[in-house]
N, C-alpha and C positions, 0 to 999 in steps of 0.2 A: 504495499499500500503507499504511494507517495505521500508525500506532506499534504501537496494540492488536497487530495483525496479526502485525507484524514481532517483536513481544514474543513473540507466542504461537508461533509458528513455528520461533524461535531457544528457546525452551523447549522445544519437544516433540523438536526434534534434539539439543538437549543430553541429554534424558532418555533417549533413545535411547542416544547413544553411550555414557551411564553405564552401563545396563543392560548394553549390549554388551561394554564393558570391564573391567567386573564379573566377566562371566563366564568372561574370559580371563587376567586377573589385575589386582588392586586396586591394584597400582603404576603400571601401565601408564597411559601420558597420550597423549593423541589430541588433533592439532589440526587445529581445522575451519576449513576454506577454504570462502569463499562464492563460489560462481561466478555471477557477474554479467550473463555473454553475452549476455542476453536482457532483460538489466534497464536502468532508466535512472538518472540518476545522483540523482534524487529517491529511488529506492527504495534507492540503497546508502545513502545518507545517512542514511536511516530506519533502516535496519538497521545502521547503523554508530552510532547512536542510540542502540541498543538493546542494543548493548554487542559487536556483531561488529567484529575491527581484521582479520583478511586478507579481502581478494577476490581471485578469480582472473578473468581474461580469455584469451580465445582466440582473440583477432585484434590485431596488432600495432597497429592505427591505433584500432581501438575502448579498446583499455588508454591508449595516448596522449592522447586525448579525454576518457576519464573521470578519468582520472589530473589532467589539467590542469585538469578542472572542478572538481573537489575535493582540489584542491593544499593548503587550508589544513587539511586533515583526514590526520593522522600514520598512512593507511592503509598496512598492509602488502600489497603489490601482488605476485600470481603471475602468471606466464605459463603457461599451461596447453595451448594448440593447437599446432597442426603449423607451426613454423617454415619459411617460405620465404625461400630466398637473399637475394632482394632486399630483404627485411624485417630482414636480421641488423644493420644498422648502426643502423635507427631502434631496435632493442629495446635495445641495448646502451646506447644514449643514455638510454634510459627507467630504466636500472637496475633490474630486477625483482629484489624479494628472493629469487625461486626461479623457475627455469626448469624446469618438469616433464617436456619433452617432448622432450630430446636423443634420436633415435630412431635416429641411425647412427654409425659411424664417419666417414662423408664429412661428415657435419654439423658434427658433432667439430672436425673438422680446418677446414672453413668458420668456425665460428663462433670457434675458437680463434686463427686467422691476423688477425681483425679485431678482436679481443680485445687482442692483442699493437701491433696498429695505432694503437689508442686507449689503450695503455698501463693496461688496466683488466682485472678478473676477471669470473665472474658465476657464481652458486652454480646447478649442474645437477644433474638425476634424470636417470637412464639409462631410455629408457621400452622395455617389454618387452611382447613381444606373448605373453603369457601363453596367451591364450586360441587363438593361433595361427589366428586370423581373418584373412581377405586385406583386410577393409576398415578393419582396422587397421593404425596405424603400430605402429614398435618392434623392437627385434631380438629375432633368435628365441630363445627360454629357453637351448638347447645351447648358443649362443654368448654369451651375457649376461656370464657371470663375466669370461671371456677380452676382450671388447670394453671393460667395464668397466675392467680392468686397464690394458689397451692406450691407453686416453683418460687416464688417470690418470698415465701412462709418457709419454705421448707430447705432452700438451697441457699447459702451467703454467700458461694463464692460466685454463682451466676446474676449477672445483671442484665436483669429484663428491661429492655429500652423501646419494647414496641411489638408488634406483629407484622407476619408477612403472610401473603397469599399469593396464588397463580389464578390468575383469570380464567374464567369457563374457556373450555376447548372446544369452541363452537362457532359458525358464521352468523349466530343470532346476537346482535347487539344488545338486545333485551335480555339476554341469559348472561351475556358477559358481565352488563351494568351491575345486573341484581347481584353477581357473586362480588363485585367490588364494594356495592352498599353495603352487603352482611358484613365484611370485613371491616368497613368504616364504621359501622354501628359499633362492633367490637371493640373497635380501637378509642372509640369516643368514652365508652362507659370504662374505659381504664384508664383514663386520667389523671385519675387521683392515684394509681397505683404505679406511676413512673413511666407509663404510655407515651414517646413523644415520637416516635417513627412509626408510620403507616406506610408499609414496603409494597407496593403492590403495580402492575404494569411492568409489560416487556416490550420487545421490538413490536410487536404486531396490535397492542393495544393501551401502550402507555397514556395517550391522549385522554382516552376515555378514562382512565384510572386516576389521571391527574382531575379531571373533571369532576370525579366523585371522592377527592379528598387525599390522594395517595402525596406523599412529601419525601417518597424515596422511590425511583424507577430503575427497572435494570435492563438494559440495552446492550445487545450484543451484536446482531446482524444489522442493523441500523448504521451501526458505527463501523464495522471493520468491513462492510462491502465492496 
């Protein structure tokens, strides 16, 4: 990817973010995380030099490899994939800025044990399966508030800062919107429990997500095409 193409892609996404943001509220702030899971370190560096600072990986090994190669850049790394129990210690050692995919109370229990053993903490988002699709991970919407509060109470080394969901996988915008509305309603009900991040929206639906309250979007193909 050339520098010119990276700048063009980034400008297009930021323009779309602005349009969607202003439809919701002129004071609404949206963070952009570039999902680099299919991209080379050269492309990540090019996008970084074009102004992008936060990048997300969905495999611990890829996060380790790319963050090591790009260690000279002050990149804000995010982990966005499903975490396997045998990779927890590796992820803790990589110390991501944010772990997006805490998808169950059981995983929180395992993660907290390892964090305590290493005497450290990790910022996380609770993943909600708002679309209620079997292919997606996450807690059920009707249990999300209870599980969020229980994790906050039971696990002192996990710092929950909000929620994450993936929009419904379909062409019907009404169904996609509803999945975002579900997540946003849960997020709003957790405002007194430390929830400040509502992470919704990817390359195909981030504008809809922002219009429905997302303040962090995860965009891959639209930036790296």
